[in-house]
N, C-alpha and C positions, 0 to 999 in steps of 0.2 A: 334507679336501680345502678350502680356503677359497678362495671368490670373488675377482673383480676389484674387488666393492665391497667387500671386507672393508676397514676400517682398517688403517694401520700399525702393528705392534706398538709397543709403549710403548717397549723400549728403543731400536728403531731410533730413534724422533722426540727421545730424548736422545741420541744418538751426533751425530745432525745439529744438535741445539742447540750441542754442546759442540765440534764442528768449526766453528760461526758463530761461536763465541766467540773460537775461537783465530785464525781469521783475522783476526777484528777487531783482537784485541791483537796480532796483527803487523805489519797497519795501521797502528794506533798508535803502536807504537816507532820504525818510519820517520817521523815526523812530527818537526819541530823541535821541540828540550824546552821553547821557550814557547808553543809550539801546545799541545802535549799537556799544559802545566800549566793554558793557559786552558781545554781542556775538560774538566778534572778540578774546578776553581773552578766552570766553569758547572754541571758534574751536582751538585759539592755544593751549588750555590745552588738549585738545584730540590728537593733533597730538604730541608734546611733549611725550603725555603718552605711543603713539606708540613706541617714538625713543626712551622713557628708556629700552620698555620692549624689544626692539631687542638689544641696547648698553647692556645691562645688560646679557645677552647672548653672546655677541658678549667676554667683557673684563673677563669672564670667561675661558676664551682659552687664551688671547691676556695680556699682562703687561697695567693697564690703563693708563699708560700715552701714548703710542701706541694708544689705539683706541682711546683715547683724539684728539690726530694727525689723526688719518687717518678720524674720523669724522667732522672734520672742512674741511680738508683737499678736499673732495667730495663735503661738502658742495660748496667750493669755486667753484669746478668743474661742477657741474651742473649749477650754474650759468655763465659760461662762454659763453655758446654761444647767453644766451642772452643779454651779454655785447659787444658781436663782432657783434652782430644786431644793434644796439641801437650806439655802438662806446663807446669807454672807458672814452670821455671826457664829457659825460653825466653822467656816477659813479664820476667823480670828488669831493670830497667834498670842502664843504665852511670851515668849521671848522676840519682841520687838525690833529690840538691836540687832542681836542675832542674823536675824532676816535680814535687815540693812544691810549689815557689813558683808554677810556672805553674796549677797546682787550685788555689793561695789566689787568686791575680788573677781566674781564670774564675768564680768563684764569688764574689767580689765583682760583677764585672759583669754576673754574671746576677740576682744579686740587685736591683740595680737596673733589671735589664730586666722582670724577671718582677712586680715593683713596677706598672709601666706596663703592663703585657702586656693588662689588660682591659678598660683604659680609653683604645684606641686601636686604630684600623682597620688592616686587615691591610696596606693600601699605604702608610700614614705611618708603621706599624712598620717595613718594610722600608727606605723610603727613608730615614728618619733613620738605619737603621744602614750607607746610605752614607758618612757622614762617615766612618766605618773607613778606608776606604782612606787620604783622608790624613795620618792620623796612622802608618797603617802604611808609608806611601811616605816620611814625613818619618823615622821610627825605623829603619827600613830604612838609610837613606842615611847616618844619622849614624851608628848603633851597629853596623851588620852590615859598612856599607862596600859598599854597591851601587851601580850607576852611576845616575846622576842626568841623566839624557837629558832634554833638553826634550817629546819629545815624551811620553813617558810621564806628564809633569806638566799637557802641556795635556789628554791626555785624560782625566786624572783629573779636572783643571778641568772641562772641561765636560760628565763625569757629574754630578759636583756641582749645577751651573749646572742642569741637568736634575731634578736632587733636587730645587731649590730652588722651582723650576717647582710642583712637586707640593707641597710640603707648608710654603713658606711662610707663606700665610695661617694656618695651624693654629697656629702657632707663638702667636699673637694671640690665642686663643679662649679657652674656657672649660678646654680642658682644659691650656693651656699648661702646667701644673705636671710633668705627666706624661709630655708630650714632652719637656720640661729632660731628667725621670728617666732616659727612652729616651737622648736626646742623650748625657748624662753617662757612658752605660757605654760608650761606642763606644771612647774612647781606654785603657779599663781592657782591653775584646776587642784593642785594638791590641796591646797590652803583651802581651797572652796570645799571642797569633800568633806575633809577636816569637819570642816564648821559644820557641814550636814550632818555627820557619825552625832556631834555635839547636841544640835536640836532634833535628833530623832530623841533625847531624851525628855524636851519638855513638848512636842507639835507631833500632830499624826502626817505620816508620809505625806497625803492629799495638801495640807495644809502649806506645804515647805514646797512644793512644786510649782500649788500656786502663787506663792509668792515670790518665788523665783524671776516666774514668769512676768511677776509685776514690775518687781524692783529693774530687772536689766532693761524690759520697756524703757522705763522710765530715766534708766541711766542712758540708754542708748540711744534716746530720740534728740537730744541737741546734736550728735555729733552726724546723725543721717540728715537733719534739716538742709548743715552744709552743703549735702553731695547728691541733694535729691534729683531724682529723675525719674518720669512718669513710665508705668508699667501698662505691660499688652495682660486682655483676660488672661493667658495661660498661665503668666507668671504670677498674676494675683492666685488663680488655682493650685498652681504648686508651692505657693510661701503656705498656703491652708495644708496641704497636705506635711507640709515641715512642722507646721504647730502641732500637727497631731501626732506626728513621729516624734518630735525632741517631746513633747509634755507624759509619752507612753516610756519614753525612754531612762527619765528622770525620775519617773514612779517605782520602776523597775529597780534602779540603781539607787531609789531612798530605802525603799523594801529590803534591798542587801543588807544595807546597811543597820538597817532594827534587829535584825534576826543574828548576824555574825559578828565576829570582828573584821575590822578593815581588812587588816594583813593577812586574813587567810583564805580572802578572796581572790585578792589581785592577781595573782598568777593565770587565772581563767580571764583576766581584760588581755591576755596574750593572742587567745581565742579570735578577736577584733581583726587580726590580720589575716586570718584563714575567710572571715567573711571579707573582706576589704576585697583579698584578690580575684573570691567568686565574682563579686558583686564590680570590678572593674574588668575583669575580660567579659561577664554578659551584657555590662551597658555601653563601655568604653570600647570593646574589644583589644583591649589591654593582656596581653598574654602574661604572666608571671612567670618573671628570670627565674632561672635554677637556685640563684643564691634565696629570691624571696620562698621558694618551697623548701628549701634545706632550713632555712631560719624558721617556717612554718613548723615543718616535724619539732626541732628542737624544743619550740615553744610548747607544742601541744603533749611531748612528753612530759615535760616539766608541770603540766597542766593537771593531767593525769596521776603522772607521779605523787603529787600533795594533796589531789582529793582523797583518794586510798589511805594515805597516811593520817588524815584530821578523819576521816570516816573510821578509819581501827583505832584511833585515839578516843574518840569520842563514846565507842563500844565499849572501850574497857573501865571507862572512868566510873 
């Protein structure tokens, strides 16, 4: 006979968690598609900020090309049990060529990004990445024929203004070369994300994420072999964590692309600067500068403004 002070059974606790997850899922499905896309994008940004913080620490001790290869190798290994459970046939893509091209583009962008990674602060790294939405928006309008509404352009430009408040002074400093390398990766990543949007018409998000991990791992292997260095046990563990974070982040981003226009969700990407500043303070003891806080306020304001306009427009349709 158990007393009233005994803890509830474990299976009862899991049932409660599953019930809450189902309720939350139903509430999300009732939301406007644009708002759901923004939520998926914001969640992906937070996960990628955690990933960037961990990868920056690892890249300080290893060559960036080796770090890049291991990051995606473990991303593929993390998903391997899921592939075994459902069968490899379930993850066979309908658009093979698109998956290969996306892997090649993403590998190129990652190579530039990882070369700059150890030399740039977490906040600067994230802020420079915010130029990506501009390239994505232009590409989505030109190639995917998405609507070019003035409020989307204005929100993106306001967010970019906030970014320049943060990183503008850094471009002329001693680390200017690495800032330019990071900046050069943005249009390449934009092309990769646009291909992702196209691939969602042919393949499920899970298929796209799995094949990104496989193709980037294969394309990165030759570069990693030339600079290989033995790892410690803790480094292997943290690469496993990075693999899980990366797969989760790309899954959230792909879900976002599947439910809404790319252009309508890009302003939310600027919230990544908030996550980066908080993580930099918590993990690296980096206190955000006043310029970072000012830029974050501009960015957050543009995000909230666009989300309200998109929701109001959909409700009136």
